[in-house]
C-alpha positions as CSV (number, residue, x, y, z in Angstrom):
1,M,34.7,-13.3,13.0
2,G,33.9,-9.2,11.8
3,P,32.7,-10.0,8.2
4,I,30.1,-13.0,8.9
5,L,28.8,-10.4,11.6
6,L,28.3,-7.8,8.8
7,V,26.9,-10.0,6.0
8,L,24.3,-11.2,8.9
9,L,23.6,-8.0,9.8
10,L,23.3,-7.1,5.7
11,A,21.2,-9.8,6.0
12,L,18.8,-9.2,8.4
13,I,18.4,-5.7,7.2
14,L,17.4,-6.6,3.4
15,G,15.7,-9.1,4.8
16,G,13.0,-7.3,7.5
17,L,13.5,-4.7,3.8
18,G,11.7,-7.6,1.5
19,F,9.2,-8.3,4.2
20,A,8.5,-4.8,4.5
21,V,8.0,-3.4,0.9
22,H,5.7,-7.1,0.4
23,V,3.5,-5.3,3.5
24,L,3.0,-2.1,1.6
25,W,2.1,-3.8,-1.5
26,W,-0.3,-5.7,-0.2
27,I,-1.3,-2.3,1.2
28,A,-1.3,-0.7,-2.3
29,V,-3.3,-3.2,-3.7
30,I,-5.8,-3.0,-0.6
31,V,-6.4,0.7,-1.3
32,L,-6.3,0.5,-5.2
33,V,-9.8,-2.1,-4.9
34,L,-11.5,0.1,-2.0
35,W,-10.8,3.2,-4.8
36,L,-12.1,1.1,-7.5
37,L,-14.9,-0.1,-5.4
38,G,-15.7,3.9,-4.5
39,F,-15.9,5.3,-8.1
40,A,-18.2,2.0,-9.3
41,M,-20.3,2.2,-5.5
42,R,-21.0,6.5,-6.4
43,S,-23.9,7.7,-6.4
44,T,-24.9,9.3,-9.5
45,S,-27.5,11.7,-8.4
46,G,-27.3,14.9,-7.5
47,G,-24.0,15.6,-9.4
48,G,-20.9,17.7,-8.8
49,A,-18.9,16.7,-5.8
50,R,-21.8,15.6,-3.6
51,G,-21.4,12.4,-6.0
52,R,-17.9,11.6,-5.1
53,W,-17.1,10.1,-1.8
54,Y,-13.6,11.4,-1.7
55,R,-12.3,15.2,-1.0
56,W,-10.0,16.2,-3.2
């Protein structure tokens, strides 16, 4: 009974971790698309840091 519970617990943990990693990949893709859109749509007038939509 103990080894079965251990295997089920391990499967549950790894399954949850896989789901979390999958969700994090989608979030990373969305952030990358927004970042690239920010570069494409930034204003070219003014120059310097004022034309950038990010702070760094």
